[in-house]
C-alpha positions in Angstrom: 129.8 73.2 25.5 132.0 71.4 28.0 135.6 71.1 26.6 136.3 67.7 28.2 133.2 66.3 26.5 134.4 67.7 23.1 137.9 66.4 23.6 136.5 62.9 24.4 134.9 62.8 21.0 138.2 63.4 19.0 139.3 59.7 18.8 135.9 58.8 17.3 136.0 61.7 14.9 139.5 60.8 13.8 138.5 57.2 13.3 135.5 58.1 11.2 137.3 60.7 9.2 140.2 58.3 8.4 137.8 55.7 7.2 135.7 58.2 5.3 138.6 59.9 3.5 141.1 57.0 3.2 144.0 59.4 3.9 145.5 60.3 7.2 146.3 63.9 6.3 142.9 64.6 4.8 141.3 62.9 7.9 143.3 65.2 10.2 142.3 68.2 8.2 138.6 67.2 8.3 138.7 66.7 12.1 140.4 70.1 12.5 137.8 71.7 10.3 135.0 70.0 12.2 136.4 71.1 15.6 136.9 74.6 14.3 133.3 74.7 13.0 132.0 73.3 16.3 133.8 75.9 18.3 132.6 78.7 16.0 129.0 77.5 16.0 128.8 76.1 19.6 125.7 78.3 20.2 123.8 76.1 17.7 124.3 73.0 19.8 121.3 72.4 22.0 122.4 71.6 25.6 121.2 68.2 26.6 121.3 66.8 23.0 123.8 64.3 21.7 127.1 66.1 21.2 128.5 63.2 19.4 125.7 63.2 16.8 126.1 66.9 16.4 129.8 66.7 15.7 129.4 63.8 13.3 126.7 65.8 11.5 129.1 68.7 11.2 131.9 66.4 9.9 129.5 64.7 7.4 128.4 68.0 6.0 131.9 69.4 5.8 133.1 66.2 4.0 130.2 66.3 1.5 130.8 69.9 0.8 134.5 69.2 0.2 133.8 66.3 -2.1 131.4 68.5 -4.1 134.0 71.2 -4.4 136.6 68.7 -5.6 134.2 67.4 -8.2 133.6 70.9 -9.5 137.3 71.7 -9.6 138.3 68.5 -11.3 135.6 68.1 -13.8 138.1 67.5 -16.6 140.1 64.9 -14.5 139.6 61.3 -15.5 139.8 59.0 -12.5 142.0 55.9 -12.7 140.4 52.5 -12.0 142.4 51.0 -9.3 141.7 47.5 -10.4 142.7 48.2 -14.0 146.1 49.6 -12.8 146.7 46.8 -10.3 149.4 45.2 -12.4 151.4 48.4 -12.4 151.3 48.9 -8.7 153.9 47.4 -6.3 152.6 44.6 -4.1 152.2 45.5 -0.5 153.6 43.5 2.4 151.6 40.4 3.2 150.7 41.7 6.6 149.2 44.9 5.2 147.4 43.2 2.3 144.1 42.6 4.1 143.9 46.1 5.6 144.8 47.7 2.2 142.3 45.5 0.4 139.5 46.5 2.9 140.4 50.2 2.5 140.5 49.9 -1.3 137.1 48.2 -1.2 135.6 50.8 1.2 136.8 53.6 -1.1 135.0 51.9 -4.0 131.6 52.2 -2.3 129.4 55.1 -3.2 129.9 58.0 -0.8 126.4 57.7 0.7 126.7 53.9 1.3 130.2 54.3 2.8 129.2 57.0 5.2 126.2 54.9 6.5 128.3 51.7 6.8 131.1 53.4 8.7 128.7 55.2 11.1 126.8 52.1 11.9 129.6 49.6 11.9 132.7 51.5 13.0 131.1 54.1 15.2 128.3 51.8 16.5 125.6 54.4 16.0 121.9 53.7 15.8 119.9 54.0 12.6 118.2 57.0 14.1 121.5 58.8 14.8 122.8 58.0 11.3 119.5 59.3 9.8 119.9 62.6 11.7 123.6 62.9 10.8 123.1 62.2 7.1 119.7 64.0 7.0 117.9 61.0 5.4 115.0 58.9 6.4 115.6 55.7 8.5 114.4 53.5 5.6 117.0 55.1 3.3 119.7 54.5 6.0 118.7 50.8 6.2 118.6 50.4 2.5 122.0 52.1 2.0 123.5 50.0 4.8 122.2 46.8 3.2 123.5 47.7 -0.2 126.9 48.8 1.2 127.3 45.5 3.1 126.4 43.5 0.0 128.7 45.5 -2.3 131.6 45.4 0.2 131.2 41.6 0.6 131.3 41.2 -3.2 134.3 43.5 -3.5 136.2 41.6 -0.8 135.3 38.2 -2.2 136.4 39.1 -5.8 140.2 38.8 -5.2 139.8 35.7 -3.1 137.9 33.9 -6.0 140.8 34.9 -8.3 143.4 33.4 -6.0 141.4 30.3 -5.3 140.9 29.5 -9.0 144.7 29.6 -9.7 146.2 26.2 -10.3 148.3 24.8 -7.4 152.0 25.1 -7.7 153.8 22.0 -9.0 156.4 22.4 -6.2 153.9 22.0 -3.4 152.9 18.6 -2.0 149.7 17.9 -0.2 150.4 16.7 3.4 148.0 14.3 5.1 
């Protein structure tokens, strides 16, 4: 394994990990674990194959394992519905509103759909590469991607409909 090739993949790994976990610290830990695993198992990488796909496969498998461990540990934990607690949360700055809304909506997608959507959209990977990384058939990748896009669009449109249906302020005048 050529160290410069490995180092060149770190920004893409960080970007995918950040979008996958939704947390900068957890993303950095996931990237660190992925690189550690890659260095420890470098003999398993076949020279001449796609290093990027191999690293993303390692990261995907580590993330799935971590999520499963968390679920086992927190079986008694009841998750809080973000939308139900929205009134209790402080409002973000207007500039960050769209980014936070997108992140909130991405985190509401099922894990399998979110992973496929991020790999195809954010990392610009082909369906074949995503199928190898997630160890699923191409048809399943395409189906998950379609459902993820539709669900994300519905989630992103939901707040906009609520805002649009609000009556106009009596203090605002329409300008021609």
